[in-house]
C-alpha positions, -999 to 999 in steps of 0.1 A, spaced: 442 488 -613 445 509 -582 409 496 -576 425 460 -574 453 471 -550 428 487 -527 409 456 -524 441 438 -519 451 460 -488 415 457 -476 415 422 -476 450 418 -455 434 442 -434 404 421 -426 426 388 -423 448 407 -398 420 419 -377 403 387 -379 437 368 -366 439 395 -339 405 385 -328 414 346 -326 442 355 -306 423 375 -281 398 349 -277 424 320 -275 439 338 -247 406 347 -229 395 307 -227 434 302 -214 432 333 -187 393 342 -187 395 378 -178 356 381 -171 339 398 -145 342 374 -120 380 376 -122 382 408 -101 355 400 -75 374 369 -67 403 387 -57 384 413 -36 363 383 -19 392 363 -13 421 382 -3 455 368 9 454 367 44 483 360 66 475 336 91 487 344 127 491 313 147 476 319 182 496 313 211 493 283 232 483 281 267 520 276 278 531 308 262 499 327 280 506 310 314 541 321 311 532 358 318 498 354 333 512 327 363 537 352 377 524 364 410 512 398 412 504 405 376 479 434 378 463 463 354 452 494 372 417 505 354 405 540 351 384 537 381 415 530 402 404 496 410 431 466 402 424 439 376 444 410 389 460 392 355 475 364 376 460 330 366 468 297 390 480 273 367 474 245 390 441 254 395 431 258 358 447 221 351 421 208 376 392 226 365 364 219 338 380 242 311 414 225 313 413 214 275 403 246 264 426 271 248 429 304 265 420 320 231 386 302 227 375 327 251 402 356 247 400 354 210 410 390 202 441 382 220 470 366 194 499 383 200 520 406 225 512 435 233 477 428 239 449 452 231 439 480 253 411 470 276 382 491 268 368 494 304 363 519 334 355 493 360 362 457 372 322 453 370 326 466 333 352 439 327 328 410 339 297 425 322 320 425 288 335 392 293 306 370 303 285 367 269 315 345 260 302 314 280 276 315 254 296 300 230 297 265 246 271 270 272 241 282 247 212 264 264 222 277 302 232 311 286 196 313 272 178 304 305 195 332 323 182 358 300 145 353 316 157 349 352 152 376 378 192 386 377 191 393 341 159 414 347 176 434 371 204 441 348 178 454 319 168 477 346 200 490 352 214 471 381 247 458 371 254 441 402 232 416 394 248 381 391 261 369 361 279 336 349 313 345 360 302 354 394 290 320 404 315 302 380 352 315 380 362 307 344 395 296 356 392 273 382 354 261 380 354 225 388 336 198 373 301 197 391 283 168 376 286 133 368 283 114 334 251 115 338 244 151 344 235 147 380 251 172 402 281 158 424 278 158 464 304 185 468 288 207 443 258 207 464 276 213 493 293 245 480 261 259 460 247 282 496 286 298 497 281 304 461 248 323 465 261 339 498 283 359 475 255 383 471 226 371 496 249 369 526 220 377 550 198 349 535 227 326 541 228 335 576 195 325 584 196 292 561 227 275 580 204 280 611 179 262 599 167 225 598 179 224 563 212 243 561 225 231 594 222 195 580 242 204 550 267 226 562 273 211 594 266 173 586 271 174 550 239 157 543 229 161 506 194 148 512 181 183 523 175 209 497 198 237 491 191 271 472 187 256 435 162 231 446 137 257 452 147 286 433 163 269 403 198 270 386 200 296 355 163 301 348 156 315 384 123 332 388 110 363 408 103 348 444 83 380 454 58 370 428 20 356 432 27 326 407 56 318 427 36 319 461 9 298 448 33 271 434 54 268 464 36 239 477 46 218 449 81 229 453 83 216 487 64 185 477 94 174 455 109 163 484 84 160 511 65 135 488 95 113 483 94 81 504 131 75 497 141 104 514 117 110 541 112 71 554 149 77 561 138 105 589 104 90 598 85 122 581 51 120 565 50 117 529 13 128 530 22 165 531 8 175 498 -24 154 500 -34 165 535 -24 201 525 -44 202 495 -76 185 510 -80 211 534 -95 243 530 -62 262 530 -49 240 502 -78 235 482 -82 273 479 -44 277 466 -50 250 443 -79 267 428 -62 300 425 -30 282 408 -49 268 381 -74 294 375 -60 327 384 -20 323 390 -18 360 389 -42 366 415 -32 368 452 -45 349 480 -47 351 517 -47 313 520 -15 303 538 10 281 518 36 262 536 63 289 542 35 311 559 39 284 586 70 266 584 91 298 575 113 303 543 150 300 549 149 300 586 127 265 589 131 248 622 126 215 634 89 209 641 99 196 676 124 223 682 113 238 718 114 276 711 102 279 673 90 242 663 53 241 657 46 207 668 46 228 701 14 238 709 19 273 721 41 279 692 13 267 666 -9 288 683 10 320 675 12 310 640 -22 303 635 -32 338 652 -15 355 623 -43 345 601 -70 335 631 -65 367 657 -92 354 675 -78 318 678 -82 305 712 -55 282 731 -76 249 716 -76 261 680 -45 241 674 -59 206 684 -77 203 652 -44 202 633 -26 167 626 4 177 614 1 164 580 -6 129 588 -36 107 579 -54 94 610 -42 62 620 -39 37 650 -6 56 660 -13 89 646 -44 109 659 -62 74 670 -96 89 685 -102 105 648 -91 72 630 -115 49 652 -143 74 644 -136 75 607 -135 38 607 -169 36 627 -186 59 601 -171 39 572 -192 10 583 -219 29 601 -230 50 573 -232 25 543 -251 1 569 -277 30 576 -281 39 539 -281 5 530 -308 -5 553 -325 24 542 -323 15 506 -332 -21 513 -366 -8 532 -376 14 503 -370 -14 478 -391 -41 496 -419 -13 502 -420 -9 466 -420 -42 457 -445 -50 483 -471 -24 467 -464 -38 435 -474 -72 444 -504 -59 463 -516 -37 433 -514 -70 410 -534 -88 434 -562 -63 437 -554 -56 475 -563 -19 481 -542 0 507 -559 19 535 
């Protein structure tokens, strides 16, 4: 009897235990408490979104005149933004927080900089967010190489482009606007003022800055824009004739001013240009003492060729230039120079007519000799067939 009771109790316990497992299983199906539940809470915490202030809110303070912050160096950082300039800038459709992403409330986070330059160096990498191609080009430029070498004064994005007032500088096709070309030398002059002073006195600089002539080259036409290379290298020197040729072989530009477009062809055809071209192709890093364009014409201080004081069209001026490489050159030495013109009836007519004479004379002489030789061979073959013996 006791055994029956014990078995009955055991059955009841097993039944209760089984029902408990079923209830737990159903609860786990409806509200799973697996290993993925806790990580989901960790990976996706509830975040309180902070709405970024709009530009009007920012400018309500930053449009005030005289808003500044004194840095630990004692320098004063201006915090005033001219709202009218910003509204007319290329960045007018951007939100302030697109660049100043660490600012969402007031008071703002403290600036972790010591000097004004530290602030600029801290901020300019933000440009990469929108201008990745241009930013990447600067990484190999002479300016970035200088910064990497410890010269923190080398140019960065914001030294050339003020982010709060930068105007639109290209048209819908990407071409540089005329007003942008006119302003380029002044931008470069912020660092290169001595070169700017030379440039504005040159034939190119005077035409651009005084006459508004956008046909002439400005800084970026020779040096590039964001990928500016070191102009003191041998490779740049050897490549310089091609740089000059971009304008000086273009009839659309040169014909306006009556300038020969044969500059590159005549240069490459002579001893100087041939040697430089060979070095450029075969040994671009090896120096040569053969002259390139700027050795004769100058770099930033290029003058008109007919300038009475400096122009190398003047025989006495050209002699001085030639004597830099040919110290024993006599007064008549420059007479051989034809100023990058191919001889014609109007330019160097004596050379032209002599060339023309030899174009007919040499084929006539060689042709006559060829006819004589061929006729002699034919005569000998005929006489041999006839059995005639030559004495």
